[in-house]
PDB file of N, CA, C and O in Angstrom:
ATOM      1  N   MET A   1      21.276 -35.291  -9.700  1.00  0.00           N
ATOM      2  CA  MET A   1      19.941 -35.479 -10.189  1.00  0.00           C
ATOM      3  C   MET A   1      18.954 -34.816  -9.241  1.00  0.00           C
ATOM      4  O   MET A   1      19.060 -34.954  -8.022  1.00  0.00           O
ATOM      5  N   PHE A   2      17.996 -34.097  -9.809  1.00  0.00           N
ATOM      6  CA  PHE A   2      16.968 -33.437  -9.014  1.00  0.00           C
ATOM      7  C   PHE A   2      15.666 -34.224  -9.090  1.00  0.00           C
ATOM      8  O   PHE A   2      15.345 -34.829 -10.114  1.00  0.00           O
ATOM      9  N   VAL A   3      14.944 -34.204  -8.018  1.00  0.00           N
ATOM     10  CA  VAL A   3      13.595 -34.763  -8.017  1.00  0.00           C
ATOM     11  C   VAL A   3      12.626 -33.621  -7.745  1.00  0.00           C
ATOM     12  O   VAL A   3      13.033 -32.576  -7.237  1.00  0.00           O
ATOM     13  N   VAL A   4      11.352 -33.804  -8.074  1.00  0.00           N
ATOM     14  CA  VAL A   4      10.368 -32.729  -7.923  1.00  0.00           C
ATOM     15  C   VAL A   4      10.366 -32.181  -6.507  1.00  0.00           C
ATOM     16  O   VAL A   4      10.223 -30.972  -6.323  1.00  0.00           O
ATOM     17  N   HIS A   5      10.519 -33.026  -5.510  1.00  0.00           N
ATOM     18  CA  HIS A   5      10.524 -32.563  -4.120  1.00  0.00           C
ATOM     19  C   HIS A   5      11.593 -31.501  -3.900  1.00  0.00           C
ATOM     20  O   HIS A   5      11.344 -30.522  -3.196  1.00  0.00           O
ATOM     21  N   ASP A   6      12.770 -31.669  -4.480  1.00  0.00           N
ATOM     22  CA  ASP A   6      13.848 -30.683  -4.351  1.00  0.00           C
ATOM     23  C   ASP A   6      13.461 -29.363  -5.007  1.00  0.00           C
ATOM     24  O   ASP A   6      13.776 -28.292  -4.487  1.00  0.00           O
ATOM     25  N   LEU A   7      12.784 -29.437  -6.138  1.00  0.00           N
ATOM     26  CA  LEU A   7      12.416 -28.231  -6.865  1.00  0.00           C
ATOM     27  C   LEU A   7      11.299 -27.462  -6.194  1.00  0.00           C
ATOM     28  O   LEU A   7      11.276 -26.233  -6.261  1.00  0.00           O
ATOM     29  N   VAL A   8      10.374 -28.148  -5.551  1.00  0.00           N
ATOM     30  CA  VAL A   8       9.233 -27.489  -4.923  1.00  0.00           C
ATOM     31  C   VAL A   8       9.689 -26.566  -3.805  1.00  0.00           C
ATOM     32  O   VAL A   8       9.022 -25.572  -3.518  1.00  0.00           O
ATOM     33  N   ALA A   9      10.794 -26.869  -3.181  1.00  0.00           N
ATOM     34  CA  ALA A   9      11.300 -26.024  -2.110  1.00  0.00           C
ATOM     35  C   ALA A   9      11.765 -24.669  -2.638  1.00  0.00           C
ATOM     36  O   ALA A   9      11.881 -23.717  -1.867  1.00  0.00           O
ATOM     37  N   ASP A  10      12.030 -24.571  -3.926  1.00  0.00           N
ATOM     38  CA  ASP A  10      12.459 -23.316  -4.516  1.00  0.00           C
ATOM     39  C   ASP A  10      11.261 -22.407  -4.760  1.00  0.00           C
ATOM     40  O   ASP A  10      10.119 -22.864  -4.777  1.00  0.00           O
ATOM     41  N   ALA A  11      11.526 -21.136  -4.944  1.00  0.00           N
ATOM     42  CA  ALA A  11      10.463 -20.148  -5.085  1.00  0.00           C
ATOM     43  C   ALA A  11       9.810 -20.171  -6.460  1.00  0.00           C
ATOM     44  O   ALA A  11       8.621 -19.871  -6.572  1.00  0.00           O
ATOM     45  N   ALA A  12      10.545 -20.514  -7.500  1.00  0.00           N
ATOM     46  CA  ALA A  12      10.017 -20.464  -8.860  1.00  0.00           C
ATOM     47  C   ALA A  12      10.868 -21.338  -9.763  1.00  0.00           C
ATOM     48  O   ALA A  12      11.963 -21.761  -9.391  1.00  0.00           O
ATOM     49  N   GLY A  13      10.350 -21.604 -10.959  1.00  0.00           N
ATOM     50  CA  GLY A  13      11.098 -22.377 -11.939  1.00  0.00           C
ATOM     51  C   GLY A  13      11.033 -21.690 -13.287  1.00  0.00           C
ATOM     52  O   GLY A  13      10.073 -20.980 -13.586  1.00  0.00           O
ATOM     53  N   PHE A  14      12.069 -21.906 -14.111  1.00  0.00           N
ATOM     54  CA  PHE A  14      12.055 -21.309 -15.436  1.00  0.00           C
ATOM     55  C   PHE A  14      12.818 -22.180 -16.412  1.00  0.00           C
ATOM     56  O   PHE A  14      13.641 -23.015 -16.037  1.00  0.00           O
ATOM     57  N   ALA A  15      12.513 -21.951 -17.679  1.00  0.00           N
ATOM     58  CA  ALA A  15      13.247 -22.580 -18.776  1.00  0.00           C
ATOM     59  C   ALA A  15      13.770 -21.454 -19.648  1.00  0.00           C
ATOM     60  O   ALA A  15      13.171 -20.381 -19.709  1.00  0.00           O
ATOM     61  N   THR A  16      14.875 -21.693 -20.316  1.00  0.00           N
ATOM     62  CA  THR A  16      15.442 -20.643 -21.164  1.00  0.00           C
ATOM     63  C   THR A  16      16.080 -21.255 -22.395  1.00  0.00           C
ATOM     64  O   THR A  16      16.549 -22.393 -22.372  1.00  0.00           O
ATOM     65  N   ASN A  17      16.089 -20.487 -23.460  1.00  0.00           N
ATOM     66  CA  ASN A  17      16.836 -20.822 -24.665  1.00  0.00           C
ATOM     67  C   ASN A  17      16.992 -19.560 -25.497  1.00  0.00           C
ATOM     68  O   ASN A  17      16.498 -18.502 -25.108  1.00  0.00           O
ATOM     69  N   THR A  18      17.655 -19.651 -26.609  1.00  0.00           N
ATOM     70  CA  THR A  18      17.927 -18.456 -27.404  1.00  0.00           C
ATOM     71  C   THR A  18      16.711 -17.944 -28.149  1.00  0.00           C
ATOM     72  O   THR A  18      16.716 -16.799 -28.602  1.00  0.00           O
ATOM     73  N   SER A  19      15.674 -18.746 -28.292  1.00  0.00           N
ATOM     74  CA  SER A  19      14.497 -18.330 -29.051  1.00  0.00           C
ATOM     75  C   SER A  19      13.462 -17.596 -28.212  1.00  0.00           C
ATOM     76  O   SER A  19      12.882 -16.612 -28.672  1.00  0.00           O
ATOM     77  N   VAL A  20      13.222 -18.056 -26.994  1.00  0.00           N
ATOM     78  CA  VAL A  20      12.145 -17.479 -26.186  1.00  0.00           C
ATOM     79  C   VAL A  20      12.639 -16.750 -24.944  1.00  0.00           C
ATOM     80  O   VAL A  20      11.823 -16.214 -24.193  1.00  0.00           O
ATOM     81  N   GLY A  21      13.913 -16.711 -24.707  1.00  0.00           N
ATOM     82  CA  GLY A  21      14.413 -16.030 -23.525  1.00  0.00           C
ATOM     83  C   GLY A  21      14.140 -16.824 -22.267  1.00  0.00           C
ATOM     84  O   GLY A  21      14.410 -18.023 -22.213  1.00  0.00           O
ATOM     85  N   VAL A  22      13.605 -16.158 -21.253  1.00  0.00           N
ATOM     86  CA  VAL A  22      13.325 -16.786 -19.962  1.00  0.00           C
ATOM     87  C   VAL A  22      11.815 -16.967 -19.851  1.00  0.00           C
ATOM     88  O   VAL A  22      11.063 -15.993 -19.892  1.00  0.00           O
ATOM     89  N   ARG A  23      11.381 -18.198 -19.711  1.00  0.00           N
ATOM     90  CA  ARG A  23       9.946 -18.507 -19.614  1.00  0.00           C
ATOM     91  C   ARG A  23       9.675 -19.164 -18.270  1.00  0.00           C
ATOM     92  O   ARG A  23      10.329 -20.137 -17.895  1.00  0.00           O
ATOM     93  N   ALA A  24       8.690 -18.610 -17.543  1.00  0.00           N
ATOM     94  CA  ALA A  24       8.306 -19.160 -16.247  1.00  0.00           C
ATOM     95  C   ALA A  24       7.636 -20.514 -16.433  1.00  0.00           C
ATOM     96  O   ALA A  24       6.881 -20.723 -17.382  1.00  0.00           O
ATOM     97  N   LEU A  25       7.920 -21.425 -15.519  1.00  0.00           N
ATOM     98  CA  LEU A  25       7.243 -22.721 -15.497  1.00  0.00           C
ATOM     99  C   LEU A  25       6.122 -22.639 -14.469  1.00  0.00           C
ATOM    100  O   LEU A  25       6.363 -22.251 -13.326  1.00  0.00           O
ATOM    101  N   SER A  26       4.912 -22.995 -14.852  1.00  0.00           N
ATOM    102  CA  SER A  26       3.784 -22.932 -13.923  1.00  0.00           C
ATOM    103  C   SER A  26       3.671 -24.199 -13.084  1.00  0.00           C
ATOM    104  O   SER A  26       3.046 -24.191 -12.023  1.00  0.00           O
ATOM    105  N   ALA A  27       4.274 -25.288 -13.554  1.00  0.00           N
ATOM    106  CA  ALA A  27       4.236 -26.547 -12.810  1.00  0.00           C
ATOM    107  C   ALA A  27       5.320 -27.480 -13.322  1.00  0.00           C
ATOM    108  O   ALA A  27       5.763 -27.376 -14.465  1.00  0.00           O
ATOM    109  N   ILE A  28       5.738 -28.392 -12.457  1.00  0.00           N
ATOM    110  CA  ILE A  28       6.646 -29.473 -12.831  1.00  0.00           C
ATOM    111  C   ILE A  28       6.019 -30.751 -12.306  1.00  0.00           C
ATOM    112  O   ILE A  28       5.797 -30.894 -11.104  1.00  0.00           O
ATOM    113  N   ASP A  29       5.737 -31.669 -13.199  1.00  0.00           N
ATOM    114  CA  ASP A  29       5.088 -32.941 -12.835  1.00  0.00           C
ATOM    115  C   ASP A  29       3.829 -32.721 -11.994  1.00  0.00           C
ATOM    116  O   ASP A  29       3.572 -33.461 -11.044  1.00  0.00           O
ATOM    117  N   GLY A  30       3.046 -31.694 -12.352  1.00  0.00           N
ATOM    118  CA  GLY A  30       1.792 -31.425 -11.656  1.00  0.00           C
ATOM    119  C   GLY A  30       1.926 -30.632 -10.372  1.00  0.00           C
ATOM    120  O   GLY A  30       0.916 -30.314  -9.743  1.00  0.00           O
ATOM    121  N   THR A  31       3.127 -30.307  -9.970  1.00  0.00           N
ATOM    122  CA  THR A  31       3.350 -29.504  -8.764  1.00  0.00           C
ATOM    123  C   THR A  31       3.445 -28.044  -9.173  1.00  0.00           C
ATOM    124  O   THR A  31       4.354 -27.662  -9.910  1.00  0.00           O
ATOM    125  N   GLY A  32       2.507 -27.222  -8.698  1.00  0.00           N
ATOM    126  CA  GLY A  32       2.430 -25.823  -9.088  1.00  0.00           C
ATOM    127  C   GLY A  32       3.598 -24.983  -8.606  1.00  0.00           C
ATOM    128  O   GLY A  32       4.144 -25.202  -7.525  1.00  0.00           O
ATOM    129  N   LEU A  33       3.964 -24.022  -9.431  1.00  0.00           N
ATOM    130  CA  LEU A  33       5.011 -23.055  -9.105  1.00  0.00           C
ATOM    131  C   LEU A  33       4.478 -21.661  -9.434  1.00  0.00           C
ATOM    132  O   LEU A  33       3.702 -21.523 -10.380  1.00  0.00           O
ATOM    133  N   PRO A  34       4.868 -20.620  -8.685  1.00  0.00           N
ATOM    134  CA  PRO A  34       4.411 -19.269  -9.009  1.00  0.00           C
ATOM    135  C   PRO A  34       5.064 -18.781 -10.294  1.00  0.00           C
ATOM    136  O   PRO A  34       6.258 -18.989 -10.510  1.00  0.00           O
ATOM    137  N   SER A  35       4.283 -18.137 -11.138  1.00  0.00           N
ATOM    138  CA  SER A  35       4.842 -17.623 -12.399  1.00  0.00           C
ATOM    139  C   SER A  35       5.056 -16.121 -12.349  1.00  0.00           C
ATOM    140  O   SER A  35       5.444 -15.525 -13.354  1.00  0.00           O
ATOM    141  N   ASP A  36       4.815 -15.496 -11.206  1.00  0.00           N
ATOM    142  CA  ASP A  36       4.970 -14.051 -11.089  1.00  0.00           C
ATOM    143  C   ASP A  36       6.003 -13.654 -10.029  1.00  0.00           C
ATOM    144  O   ASP A  36       5.921 -12.567  -9.458  1.00  0.00           O
ATOM    145  N   HIS A  37       6.958 -14.522  -9.773  1.00  0.00           N
ATOM    146  CA  HIS A  37       7.980 -14.261  -8.749  1.00  0.00           C
ATOM    147  C   HIS A  37       8.905 -13.136  -9.220  1.00  0.00           C
ATOM    148  O   HIS A  37       9.256 -13.094 -10.399  1.00  0.00           O
ATOM    149  N   PRO A  38       9.309 -12.223  -8.327  1.00  0.00           N
ATOM    150  CA  PRO A  38      10.201 -11.114  -8.706  1.00  0.00           C
ATOM    151  C   PRO A  38      11.515 -11.566  -9.353  1.00  0.00           C
ATOM    152  O   PRO A  38      12.051 -10.866 -10.213  1.00  0.00           O
ATOM    153  N   VAL A  39      12.027 -12.708  -8.955  1.00  0.00           N
ATOM    154  CA  VAL A  39      13.269 -13.210  -9.562  1.00  0.00           C
ATOM    155  C   VAL A  39      13.048 -13.500 -11.044  1.00  0.00           C
ATOM    156  O   VAL A  39      13.923 -13.223 -11.865  1.00  0.00           O
ATOM    157  N   LEU A  40      11.895 -14.051 -11.392  1.00  0.00           N
ATOM    158  CA  LEU A  40      11.596 -14.309 -12.799  1.00  0.00           C
ATOM    159  C   LEU A  40      11.525 -13.007 -13.582  1.00  0.00           C
ATOM    160  O   LEU A  40      12.056 -12.914 -14.689  1.00  0.00           O
ATOM    161  N   ASN A  41      10.869 -12.002 -13.010  1.00  0.00           N
ATOM    162  CA  ASN A  41      10.797 -10.703 -13.676  1.00  0.00           C
ATOM    163  C   ASN A  41      12.187 -10.123 -13.902  1.00  0.00           C
ATOM    164  O   ASN A  41      12.466  -9.569 -14.965  1.00  0.00           O
ATOM    165  N   ARG A  42      13.045 -10.247 -12.918  1.00  0.00           N
ATOM    166  CA  ARG A  42      14.406  -9.720 -13.054  1.00  0.00           C
ATOM    167  C   ARG A  42      15.180 -10.475 -14.139  1.00  0.00           C
ATOM    168  O   ARG A  42      15.874  -9.859 -14.948  1.00  0.00           O
ATOM    169  N   LEU A  43      15.064 -11.797 -14.158  1.00  0.00           N
ATOM    170  CA  LEU A  43      15.740 -12.590 -15.192  1.00  0.00           C
ATOM    171  C   LEU A  43      15.226 -12.223 -16.590  1.00  0.00           C
ATOM    172  O   LEU A  43      16.015 -12.064 -17.521  1.00  0.00           O
ATOM    173  N   GLN A  44      13.900 -12.089 -16.733  1.00  0.00           N
ATOM    174  CA  GLN A  44      13.320 -11.751 -18.030  1.00  0.00           C
ATOM    175  C   GLN A  44      13.786 -10.369 -18.487  1.00  0.00           C
ATOM    176  O   GLN A  44      14.157 -10.189 -19.646  1.00  0.00           O
ATOM    177  N   ASN A  45      13.767  -9.399 -17.581  1.00  0.00           N
ATOM    178  CA  ASN A  45      14.204  -8.044 -17.947  1.00  0.00           C
ATOM    179  C   ASN A  45      15.681  -8.006 -18.292  1.00  0.00           C
ATOM    180  O   ASN A  45      16.080  -7.321 -19.234  1.00  0.00           O
ATOM    181  N   THR A  46      16.491  -8.729 -17.545  1.00  0.00           N
ATOM    182  CA  THR A  46      17.924  -8.770 -17.834  1.00  0.00           C
ATOM    183  C   THR A  46      18.182  -9.410 -19.194  1.00  0.00           C
ATOM    184  O   THR A  46      19.006  -8.922 -19.968  1.00  0.00           O
ATOM    185  N   TYR A  47      17.479 -10.501 -19.484  1.00  0.00           N
ATOM    186  CA  TYR A  47      17.648 -11.172 -20.773  1.00  0.00           C
ATOM    187  C   TYR A  47      17.277 -10.232 -21.919  1.00  0.00           C
ATOM    188  O   TYR A  47      17.988 -10.159 -22.922  1.00  0.00           O
ATOM    189  N   ARG A  48      16.145  -9.504 -21.766  1.00  0.00           N
ATOM    190  CA  ARG A  48      15.709  -8.576 -22.821  1.00  0.00           C
ATOM    191  C   ARG A  48      16.680  -7.424 -23.019  1.00  0.00           C
ATOM    192  O   ARG A  48      16.737  -6.843 -24.103  1.00  0.00           O
ATOM    193  N   SER A  49      17.441  -7.086 -21.991  1.00  0.00           N
ATOM    194  CA  SER A  49      18.358  -5.943 -22.092  1.00  0.00           C
ATOM    195  C   SER A  49      19.659  -6.284 -22.834  1.00  0.00           C
ATOM    196  O   SER A  49      20.430  -5.385 -23.169  1.00  0.00           O
ATOM    197  N   ILE A  50      19.903  -7.551 -23.087  1.00  0.00           N
ATOM    198  CA  ILE A  50      21.124  -7.965 -23.792  1.00  0.00           C
ATOM    199  C   ILE A  50      20.955  -7.642 -25.287  1.00  0.00           C
ATOM    200  O   ILE A  50      20.021  -8.131 -25.922  1.00  0.00           O
ATOM    201  N   PRO A  51      21.839  -6.838 -25.836  1.00  0.00           N
ATOM    202  CA  PRO A  51      21.703  -6.499 -27.256  1.00  0.00           C
ATOM    203  C   PRO A  51      21.871  -7.727 -28.155  1.00  0.00           C
ATOM    204  O   PRO A  51      22.708  -8.594 -27.908  1.00  0.00           O
ATOM    205  N   GLY A  52      21.059  -7.768 -29.190  1.00  0.00           N
ATOM    206  CA  GLY A  52      21.169  -8.860 -30.155  1.00  0.00           C
ATOM    207  C   GLY A  52      22.402  -8.697 -31.034  1.00  0.00           C
ATOM    208  O   GLY A  52      22.988  -7.617 -31.112  1.00  0.00           O
ATOM    209  N   GLU A  53      22.776  -9.762 -31.678  1.00  0.00           N
ATOM    210  CA  GLU A  53      23.919  -9.735 -32.586  1.00  0.00           C
ATOM    211  C   GLU A  53      23.441  -9.903 -34.017  1.00  0.00           C
ATOM    212  O   GLU A  53      22.518 -10.670 -34.291  1.00  0.00           O
ATOM    213  N   ILE A  54      24.075  -9.184 -34.919  1.00  0.00           N
ATOM    214  CA  ILE A  54      23.775  -9.335 -36.348  1.00  0.00           C
ATOM    215  C   ILE A  54      24.472 -10.582 -36.835  1.00  0.00           C
ATOM    216  O   ILE A  54      25.670 -10.761 -36.616  1.00  0.00           O
ATOM    217  N   LEU A  55      23.720 -11.443 -37.496  1.00  0.00           N
ATOM    218  CA  LEU A  55      24.305 -12.675 -38.008  1.00  0.00           C
ATOM    219  C   LEU A  55      24.641 -12.546 -39.473  1.00  0.00           C
ATOM    220  O   LEU A  55      25.145 -13.492 -40.077  1.00  0.00           O
TER     221      LEU A  55
END
């Protein structure tokens, strides 16, 4: 189990799913997080580079 204190020590936070890809979190429980971290940019670009599948 994580608590906000554990997360604040990290550089950035994100949420992901199949609909929106990788979305930066600006805060967790009112604790601000950077939304322009290079790791987030890399994750977003990598996610966008994955070819979609025809259903």
